[in-house]
Wavefront OBJ file of the C-alpha trace (Angstrom):
o trace
v 3.648 -27.191 25.380
v 5.027 -29.618 23.341
v 8.274 -31.329 23.805
v 10.728 -32.183 21.818
v 10.241 -35.704 22.194
v 6.903 -34.988 21.009
v 7.560 -33.232 18.164
v 9.914 -36.158 17.095
v 7.384 -38.300 17.469
v 4.825 -36.259 15.699
v 7.485 -36.070 12.676
v 8.146 -40.039 12.793
v 4.238 -40.750 12.425
v 3.997 -38.688 9.477
v 7.050 -39.935 7.740
v 5.146 -43.207 8.337
v 2.084 -41.739 6.810
v 4.085 -40.698 3.767
v 4.472 -44.384 3.171
v 0.586 -45.096 3.178
v -0.878 -45.008 -0.353
v -3.900 -43.841 0.772
v -2.017 -40.138 1.990
v 0.570 -40.374 -1.313
v 0.807 -36.715 -2.324
v -0.751 -35.159 0.514
v 0.836 -31.858 1.914
v 2.713 -32.195 5.140
v 0.458 -29.914 7.084
v -2.499 -32.237 5.981
v -0.725 -35.323 7.470
v 0.202 -33.320 10.476
v -3.482 -32.301 10.963
v -4.420 -36.332 10.857
v -1.460 -37.357 13.154
v -3.180 -34.484 15.948
v -6.530 -36.094 15.349
v -5.220 -39.835 15.957
v -4.454 -41.375 19.175
v -1.826 -44.436 19.198
v -3.705 -47.659 19.997
v -2.064 -51.090 21.147
v -3.913 -54.051 20.175
v -2.815 -57.532 21.588
v -2.358 -60.828 19.061
v -5.766 -62.193 18.774
v -7.844 -59.381 19.401
v -9.964 -58.207 16.541
v -10.243 -54.249 14.925
v -13.502 -55.526 13.415
v -15.835 -58.150 12.891
v -17.682 -58.887 9.817
v -21.094 -56.714 9.862
v -19.691 -54.061 12.256
v -19.698 -50.336 11.533
v -16.597 -48.824 10.751
v -15.341 -46.846 13.832
v -12.183 -45.699 12.705
v -9.627 -45.499 10.357
v -6.270 -47.467 11.465
v -2.915 -47.268 10.298
v -0.909 -50.545 11.264
v 2.313 -48.855 12.363
v 3.797 -52.113 13.656
v 2.538 -55.684 13.880
v 0.804 -57.837 11.580
v -3.114 -58.312 10.830
v -5.079 -60.767 9.295
v -8.450 -60.309 6.963
v -10.814 -62.841 7.138
v -13.594 -63.388 5.041
v -16.157 -66.105 5.742
v -13.295 -67.668 7.995
v -11.274 -67.779 5.733
v -7.978 -65.846 5.484
v -7.892 -63.642 2.421
v -5.129 -61.009 3.245
v -2.113 -60.957 5.721
v -1.017 -57.556 6.039
v 2.159 -56.251 7.470
v 2.670 -52.644 8.631
v 2.871 -49.683 7.107
v -0.847 -50.014 5.733
v -4.340 -48.183 6.359
v -7.037 -50.483 7.844
v -10.532 -50.050 7.352
v -10.574 -47.191 4.942
v -12.971 -48.951 2.191
v -15.838 -49.294 4.915
v -15.283 -45.958 6.120
v -15.511 -44.041 3.226
v -17.955 -46.266 1.437
v -20.262 -45.722 4.483
v -20.604 -49.301 4.659
v -20.401 -52.355 7.414
v -17.237 -54.171 7.265
v -18.078 -57.030 4.758
v -14.589 -58.802 6.333
v -13.218 -59.423 9.798
v -9.675 -57.652 10.995
v -7.801 -59.718 13.698
v -4.387 -58.922 14.893
v -2.145 -61.610 14.055
v 1.036 -60.021 16.511
v 1.020 -57.594 18.966
v 0.216 -54.465 17.139
v 0.775 -50.778 17.406
v -1.999 -48.576 15.399
v -2.593 -44.558 14.961
v -6.374 -44.842 14.939
v -8.434 -41.907 13.611
v -11.936 -42.094 14.950
v -14.634 -42.345 12.175
v -16.793 -39.199 13.009
v -13.352 -37.133 13.458
v -12.210 -38.377 9.923
v -15.336 -37.934 8.228
v -15.754 -34.577 9.811
v -12.396 -33.331 8.265
v -13.157 -34.715 4.811
v -16.007 -32.497 5.134
v -14.603 -29.355 6.073
v -11.469 -29.807 4.086
v -11.853 -30.445 0.360
v -8.160 -30.815 -0.342
v -7.773 -33.545 2.028
v -10.977 -35.217 0.760
v -9.962 -34.810 -2.831
v -6.340 -36.155 -1.941
v -7.923 -39.075 0.053
v -10.730 -39.780 -2.511
v -8.401 -39.987 -5.436
v -5.846 -42.268 -3.853
v -8.836 -44.350 -2.709
v -9.901 -44.834 -6.343
v -6.594 -45.481 -7.429
v -5.870 -48.462 -4.912
v -9.440 -49.802 -5.306
v -8.805 -49.940 -9.377
v -5.510 -51.531 -8.465
v -7.111 -54.379 -6.403
v -9.989 -54.887 -8.964
v -7.382 -55.148 -11.585
v -5.506 -57.798 -9.446
v -8.696 -59.494 -8.641
v -9.452 -59.448 -12.651
v -6.109 -60.895 -13.361
v -6.697 -63.642 -10.709
v -10.224 -64.533 -12.204
v -8.339 -64.754 -15.985
v -5.716 -67.394 -14.187
v -8.502 -69.152 -12.786
v -10.522 -69.124 -16.156
v -7.646 -70.613 -17.951
v -7.243 -73.317 -15.268
v -11.028 -73.743 -15.543
v -10.422 -74.248 -19.598
v -7.691 -76.431 -19.244
v -9.486 -78.545 -16.901
v -12.692 -78.830 -18.927
v -10.671 -79.843 -21.740
v -9.359 -82.743 -19.845
v -12.532 -83.750 -18.765
v -13.649 -83.580 -22.404
v -10.713 -85.828 -23.217
v -11.668 -88.375 -20.858
v -14.860 -88.319 -21.676
v -14.090 -89.275 -25.362
v -11.504 -91.795 -23.519
v -14.396 -93.487 -21.519
v -16.765 -93.538 -24.807
v -14.064 -95.229 -26.760
v -13.771 -97.805 -23.880
v -17.356 -98.366 -24.035
v -17.728 -98.861 -27.616
v -14.909 -101.424 -27.717
v -16.816 -103.015 -24.733
v -19.809 -103.302 -26.492
v -18.376 -104.562 -29.860
v -16.564 -107.265 -27.864
v -19.871 -108.322 -25.902
v -21.883 -108.184 -29.204
l 1 2 3 4 5 6 7 8 9 10 11 12 13 14 15 16 17 18 19 20 21 22 23 24 25 26 27 28 29 30 31 32 33 34 35 36 37 38 39 40 41 42 43 44 45 46 47 48 49 50 51 52 53 54 55 56 57 58 59 60 61 62 63 64 65 66 67 68 69 70 71 72 73 74 75 76 77 78 79 80 81 82 83 84 85 86 87 88 89 90 91 92 93 94 95 96 97 98 99 100 101 102 103 104 105 106 107 108 109 110 111 112 113 114 115 116 117 118 119 120 121 122 123 124 125 126 127 128 129 130 131 132 133 134 135 136 137 138 139 140 141 142 143 144 145 146 147 148 149 150 151 152 153 154 155 156 157 158 159 160 161 162 163 164 165 166 167 168 169 170 171 172 173 174 175 176 177 178 179 180 181 182
């Protein structure tokens, strides 16, 4: 039998899921199913959720705390709650290409990978919504990366122009020296 506090906790988790872009526009009954399939997990600061090369074990929803994403040992993203974690590797069926470390004590909703993938196989509505949302999120990330590359390109062009100007100046100075020495 479900108690009142369990029902309240479930409603609270559903409200959190509604804030996660991966679950946007998803019907409440589907969110309720995901909440029931997941389990609350506490992870201490400095513990890892996964390491580079690990197979995806779960979809995580960061409910409380902060997680750092590292690529090649360098910090590339600092994530604060409420956000989905591990969805790219899980949906892509690929190992993680980065490392996820809890920057603070964290509380997560963990949906085991086999369970999540089974739900996607069995429920086309959930699968379509999550895939549509994932494509939207990935396209936003790609656009952001393209914008950043564009800014870097402009910076490189400006630096190259300064180098060309410095080379011209050095050539002029060398010519003056040669003329004085002749």
